[in-house]
C-alpha positions, 0 to 999 in steps of 0.5 A: 586565536593569534600566534604567540612567540613560540608559534612563530619560533616553531614556524621559522624552524618548521619551514626553514628547509622549504624556503629561502632566507631572503636578503636585506638590501639598501640603496644609498640613493633612495636613502638620500631621496627620502632622507632616511635609512631604509632596510628592504627585506626582499621577499621578491627573492622568496620561492614563488617570488613572494612572502606567501611561501612562508605561510603556505608551507607552515600551514600545510606542515601544521596539519595533522597526519593525513588531514590533507590526504584529499589535498588543500584548497584556497581562493587567491588572486595569485601569490598565495595561490602559487605558494600553496600550489608549490608547498603542496607539490613539495609534500606530494599532495594536490592543491585546488585553487580558486582564482578571480577571472581578472587575476594577472596572467603571470600569476595564473601561469605560475599557479599552473607551473607549480601544479595547482588546479585552477577554477576561476570565479567572479572577482568578488569576495562572494564569488571567491567564497562560493566557488571555493565552497563548491570546490571543497564540496566536490574534493573534500580538500582542506581549506587553507585561507590566504590570511585569516589562519593562525598558521599562515600568520605565524609563517608570514611573521618569520620574514620580519623576525629574520629582519630583526635578527639581522638589523637591530634597533629599527625605529619603524617597520612598514608592511603593505596591507591587503588581507592582513596576513603579512601585516599582522605577522609583522606586527606580532614579530615586532611585539615579540622580538623588537618591541621598541619598533613602531609598526606602520601599514601602507595601503592604496587609497583606492583600496583603503578598507584596512584604513577605514576599518582601523578608524571605525573599529570594525571590518569595512568592505573593500573599495569598489575602485581598482588599484594597480596593487592587485595583491592588496584588494582583499578585505581584512580577516577577523583574526588579522583585524584583531591583531592589527588593531592591537599592534599597529600604530597607523595605516598610511594611504597612498595614490596610484601615481605614488605607487608607480613612482615608488615601484619605478624607483626600486626597479631603477635604483635597486635593480630588482623586480618588485610588484606594485603591492611591494612598492606601497610602503616606499610610496608611503615614505615618499609621501611623508618624508618629514615623518620619517626623516633620519629614521631607521626603517625596515620595509617588507618587500612583499613580492616580485610577481609582475607581468613585464609585458604590462608594466605601468609606465 
């Protein structure tokens, strides 16, 4: 079941004491480069450094009393893992986290610092799901899926809602897509709170399963190629896919080189740290300047958790 307007409004109120109301920034120079008016919703300034804190907090707070007494559990390459760990810590419960063994060091360390108990797995969907089933069997923890969860999606939707509250009459809003939690939440917020805005997704060409799913009308498997945008390597979920098909206009894919170019541009011109996944929407605009020329565009900067000792330039 997809969240409705009231679910998103309730999520915004529910999570307000636990999250940051992140800033919306602009860059005159980047606007000149792309020939458009861009508004960056900076979730890299969110607690745990990513938008995931919104959904994780909403999901835990939405559980019935004592349903989480044995803790919560999930599988995640990093940002959702960190968010669920901190959200659980805020509420005094345990978080059991299954992480692929190739997850970035900075995200592993963050999960540990936030109190998450990590079990590593093979870096495949099957590996994640099988290890999570084992962990849940031994702990009786409640699973909080990273994206295919109504309350996760409603929580992620609050980022776009805040952007629409602050910036009126956006012609486009662009979000990156991995599992689809942020994108589907963004799409629903657009539908409910800014229906004249067109929703576009941006995705690495090396992880184009959402694009292929959008074209074929069914969930396609992940691409075996690797992408620098590690947060976008997961497949769509059944709930997120349905929302995306119904409310997203198109999905644009971008090269690894263009992701690095966009990430570097944000670092240098905006003086803020963003991770590769966050740079994918700007990369899509840079690759499609004519499409977006003179348009008023919102961009969700999804996070800023990057290993500064292993930058792509």
